[in-house]
C-alpha positions in Angstrom: 102.2 69.4 85.4 102.8 73.1 86.2 100.4 75.3 88.0 100.1 77.9 85.4 98.6 75.1 83.0 96.0 73.9 85.3 93.2 72.6 83.5 89.8 74.7 83.7 88.3 71.7 84.9 90.6 71.2 87.9 89.7 74.9 88.7 86.3 74.4 88.1 85.8 71.4 90.2 87.6 73.1 93.2 85.8 76.5 92.7 82.4 74.6 93.0 83.5 72.4 96.0 84.3 75.5 97.8 81.6 78.0 96.0 80.0 78.8 99.4 83.4 80.1 100.8 84.6 81.7 97.4 87.9 79.7 97.6 90.0 79.8 94.1 93.1 78.1 93.1 94.4 81.4 92.2 94.3 82.4 96.1 97.2 79.8 96.6 101.0 80.7 97.7 104.1 78.7 97.9 104.9 77.9 101.6 108.7 77.6 102.9 108.4 73.6 102.2 107.7 74.5 98.4 103.9 73.5 99.2 101.0 75.3 97.5 99.0 76.8 100.5 95.5 78.5 100.3 94.7 80.3 103.7 91.6 82.4 103.7 88.8 83.0 106.1 88.8 79.8 108.4 90.6 77.4 105.8 94.0 76.1 105.2 94.0 74.0 102.3 97.5 72.5 101.1 98.2 70.7 97.9 100.4 69.3 95.6 101.0 68.3 92.0 101.1 64.8 91.1 100.1 62.0 88.4 99.1 58.3 88.4 97.3 55.8 86.1 94.2 57.9 86.2 96.5 61.2 84.8 97.5 64.4 86.2 96.2 65.6 89.5 96.3 67.8 92.4 95.9 66.2 95.8 94.5 68.5 98.6 94.4 68.3 102.5 91.8 71.0 103.6 91.6 72.0 107.5 88.9 74.3 109.2 88.2 74.8 112.5 84.4 74.7 111.9 84.3 71.5 109.3 86.0 68.0 109.3 89.4 67.7 107.4 89.2 66.7 103.7 91.7 64.9 101.5 90.9 64.5 98.1 92.2 64.6 94.4 91.0 66.7 91.5 92.4 65.1 88.2 92.6 67.2 85.0 89.4 66.1 83.6 87.9 67.5 86.7 86.9 64.2 88.5 87.4 64.2 92.4 88.4 61.1 94.5 88.4 61.3 98.3 90.8 59.8 100.8 90.9 59.0 104.3 91.5 62.3 106.4 92.4 62.6 110.1 89.4 61.4 112.1 88.2 64.0 114.9 86.9 61.2 117.2 85.4 57.6 117.5 82.2 55.7 118.5 81.7 52.7 120.5 79.1 50.7 122.1 78.8 51.1 126.0 77.1 47.8 126.3 80.1 46.0 124.8 82.7 45.0 127.4 86.1 46.5 125.8 84.4 48.0 122.9 85.6 51.4 123.9 89.4 50.5 124.2 89.0 48.2 120.7 87.5 51.3 118.8 90.0 54.0 120.4 93.1 51.9 119.3 91.6 51.5 115.7 91.0 55.5 115.7 94.6 56.0 116.9 96.3 53.5 114.4 94.1 54.7 111.3 95.0 58.4 112.2 98.6 57.4 112.8 98.8 55.8 109.2 96.7 59.2 107.4 99.1 61.6 109.1 102.0 59.5 108.4 101.3 59.6 104.5 100.1 63.2 104.6 103.3 64.5 106.2 105.2 62.3 103.8 104.1 63.9 100.8 103.9 67.6 102.7 100.1 68.0 103.1 100.2 68.3 106.8 101.8 71.3 108.2 102.9 69.7 111.9 
């Protein structure tokens, strides 16, 4: 799928998702790694084109210092599927001995897996 031929449904779904900030796919540029990037206001949104058994899609990873990271796909029909993003923190029950360590380890492991995937496909810049 070429960016010049993006479906109107993908463009509309993205614009609706970021309506509050006025972000559009037309704001993207290609970075040195060959990944599409939108940098506007407080947002950095990286995305790639791909396909699976459900059809063609754009896969996004959105970072903002004001909001939690977001990871999602928009399919050519406009459907949006969300995926795990890097978590900012974790919670635990102080009344359960060892729960803080268990929850912290789960948090670290999940973030490692998400980061590894994002790095492999080019959706994370670091």
